[in-house]
N, C-alpha and C positions, 0 to 999 in steps of 0.2 A: 595303578602308582599312587600312594597313598601321600596328600599334604594336609598340613595343620595348623591353625591360627590359633596364636600363644593369645587366651580372654586376656590378663593380665596387658599384655602389649597393644591389643587391640584398646583397651578402657584411655592407655598410656597418650596411644599416637593420638586421640582420638579428645582426646581430653580439652583440650580448649577450645576445638571448634564447636564441640556439642556440650559443655559443661556440666559434666556429667558426674553423678558419684554412684557409688557401688553399696548395696541398699546390704545385697548377700552375694556370697563371691562365688558359689555354689560349687557342684562337684567335680566340674571336668578342668584343670589347668590349662588344658588345649581342647580346640574344635578337629580333631582328625576326620577327613575326609575322603573318599578312595576316589579320584579322579576319573580313575577307569569305566564307574558305573555310567551304564549311556543315561539314566533317567537324571543323572547330576545337572546336568547342565554347566552354569559355571561358578563364581562364590554369586554372583547376585540372587541365585535361585533358593540362597540359603535364609534370607532374609525377605518378610511380607508382614501385610498386616493378617488381620484374624482369617486363614483361611482353612475350609472345611474340605476340599478334594486332597489339595496335597501340603502337606506338613513342615511346616519351616523350621529351623533350627534356632533361630533369632527371630521373636515375633516382637514387632513394634504395635504397642496400647497406648492409643491418645482418652480421651473423653468417649469420643462416640465408640471407639470399640470397649470400654469399660462397659457403658451402660448398654449396651448392645446385652454382655456377658450376664450382665444383674439381673437383664427382663429375661435372657432365657438359659436359666442356671442348667437344663438340659443339654446345653450344646457343649459347656464347661470339660464332661471328660472328651468330647470332641476334638476341643481345641489342648488338650492334655497329648492328644495320641500322639505318636511318632518321637524326634529327637529334641523336642524342647530342652533348648539349653539355655538360651539366656534370653531373659526379659525384658525390655527395656519401655520405662514407662514413661512417656512424654507428658510433655503440659501440666508437669508437675502434679496427674493424679495419684492417689493416695487407694491400693490395696484396700478391701477390706480381711479384717484379720485373719478370717476362715480362708480365704483365697490365697493370702499371704503365705500362711501359714502350711498349708497346699506344694505350694512353691516349693517353701525350703525345703520341707522332708523329700522332696521328689529330685533334691539337688539342683534346683534351678537358680542360676545366678541370676541377679535384677538389678540394674541400672535404673535412673531414674533423670531425668534431666526437664529444664523447664522452653524446651526448643518446641517448633509445631511438629508433629507426624511425617508432613511429606518431608520435609527440612532432611531429618533427622533417616528415614527410608532410604532417601537418597544417597545420604553421606557414605553410611552402611555397607551399602552396595557396592558401589563404587570402590570402598576398600576391599571387602572381602575381592571383586572381583579381580583387583589386582594383586592380592596378596596369595589369592588360589588360583593364579593361571599360571599355565606350563612356562617353565623359566630353564634356561642354560649359560653356563661363564662361554666365553669364546674368548679367544687369545687375540689379539689386536687393539687398533686404537680407532675409538669412531670420533666422528669431528661432522662437524653444523659446517656444510658449507653453503653461502646462500639460500640456507633455510631448508637444504637437503642434506640427509644424514647417510653418512656413505661409513661404508666401515671400511680400515686399511690393513690390507693381512699380509704376511711371508713371511718367510725365516726369522728366527732371531739375528739379530743385528744385521739386518739388509737395510734399516734406515728408516722405519716407519714415524717412532719418534720424532727424527730428526725433520721427517716431513711435516708430523704434527706440528712441531712448536713454528716450521715456517710460515705453515697455514697458520699459524695464530696469528705473526709479525704482521698478518696482512688483514686484519680485522675482523679472521674468521674463529668459531667459536670451537673450545674441547670441552668433549663430552667424559670419555675414559681413555687409560693410556693402560697399554699391556692386558688387563682383562677388562670387556664388558659382558654385565649380566643385561643377558635378550631373554624379554618376557614378552607373550604372546597375549596381549590386551582383546585382541578378536580377532576372530578365522582369518582375515586376512593383514592384520595390526600386530608389526613385532616392533617393542621400544628397546633401545638399550640403555641402559643406568650404569651409574658408577658406582662400582662398592664402594662403601661408607670410608673404609680404610685408603682408598688409591683417590678422593676427593680434591681435585684440583692441583693433584702432581704428575708432575710428567718425570720417569726418567731418560736423560738424555748421556748418551756415552762420552765423556771426557769433559761431560759438566755435572754429571752426578743427580741428583735430585731436585729440581725445578719447582717450584710451586705458580703456577701457573696465573694465578690469581692477584700475587702480592706484585709479581713483573707487569702483568699486562692490565692489572681492574678484574673488575667484577664483571665485568660485560664479555670476559673472553673465557667466561666459560659457563655451562650452561648442564643442571641436573638431569636429564634424559631427550633424549631425540628420536623421533621415529624412524627407521630404516627404511631406506629407500633404495641404496645402490652397493656394492661392493667390487672394493678395488683392490686387486693382489698384485704386491710390485715383486718382481721376478728376476734374478739374474740370468739372463739368457743368454746360452754361446752364440757366434755370428752364424751357425748353422738353426739354430731355434729361431731366431732375429729372423732368418731371411723367409721363413716358412709363414709369419703370422701374414692374415690378412691385411693387403696396406688400405683396401677402400672402406674396412668398418673395425679392423682391429681384430684382437683375441677373447673375444665374450662368449660367454657359456653364464651358465644361470649358476645359485648354491641355495641348499634348502636349507632353512633352522625353523626350527621348530615347525615345519610341516608348511611354513611359507616358502616360493620359491622368489629369491630376487638376483636382478640382473650382478650377473659378476664381470667385470674388467681389468685383465692381465695387461699389466703395465712394465715391460723390460728397464732394468735399470742401466744406465751407461754414464759416466762420468760426464758429457755433453746432453744430459736432458734436464729440463729442471718440472722433476716429478709435481711441485706446486703448480704450475703455470698447467699442469694437464690434466693434475684432479678438478682445479678451476673446470676447466672446458668441459671435464664430466660431467659436473653436477650440472653445469649451464644446457648443454647436449639433454639430460635428465630428463628437464627444465622443456625443452624443445620438443623432445620424444614426447612427454605426455600432455602435450597438448596438439596432437594429430602428425608433426611436421616431421615424413622419413626426410631426415636430408641426402643417404644416400639414394632416391627417389629421385629425388629435385636436382643430384649431379649428372646421373642418369640420363634424365631429360635434357639438362642442359647443354652436353655431348651430344648426344643425339641430335637435336635441334642445329647445333653448329657444324654437324657433318653432314646435315642434309642441304643439297644443291640449290 
């Protein structure tokens, strides 16, 4: 599976933070990476200082690195080996004319900034790790409830957006409605983001498009949230409802980008307050993560009371 990074977008996205300029635009407008390559790792492995063992696509060069290359010109061919696409000059260093001409001839893009090398390196690694991370779009609503990122799923028209609107009115926060962009930013970490076109908006049947930020304020929306729990609301028949385990509900797991998340299925009926149930699910998640097993406590209490 290939993913790519637009070099112009990279420069524009980080321009205000890194205060850099483009000296040369390079030969490739995109960095295309094969994510199925086991030697790739993640986007952070594309960026580094001088390395004569593993070549980097983006090389960060400051005063120390440039002084070393000038003192050891025999290492320059090794420095150029591999897939060098972007050379980032930090601390306002100036490349010698011969070195710069060689980089331009090979189609290497050259950026320059006055910031320290370490700061530039860390920011570039974080940016590329996120941009090249596995991702997918899921249908559903993502909300932040008491600090827990909960993905609400269910059939179209079952009331996901109405539930999200009620949760926002109860001081919780909306991340995304209808489409959630999920990004696996670490082996066991998936974050949900709102696609830019849908930012701040919620579609509610009967009301139409609602701007949550304008109605409830900036504190009612958040750009992204780590996923912790999936809640699926379902229209269950009386027979299906009778089959639900009354002690622990209907719980299984949903795999998103290779990470398993607990999924709680809640039946919908006119008499049920789903907002309260979802809040309780968020609190229950916190309790379970602290090592408390509420069902085991209930079982122990009933056994204790039954003992003569």
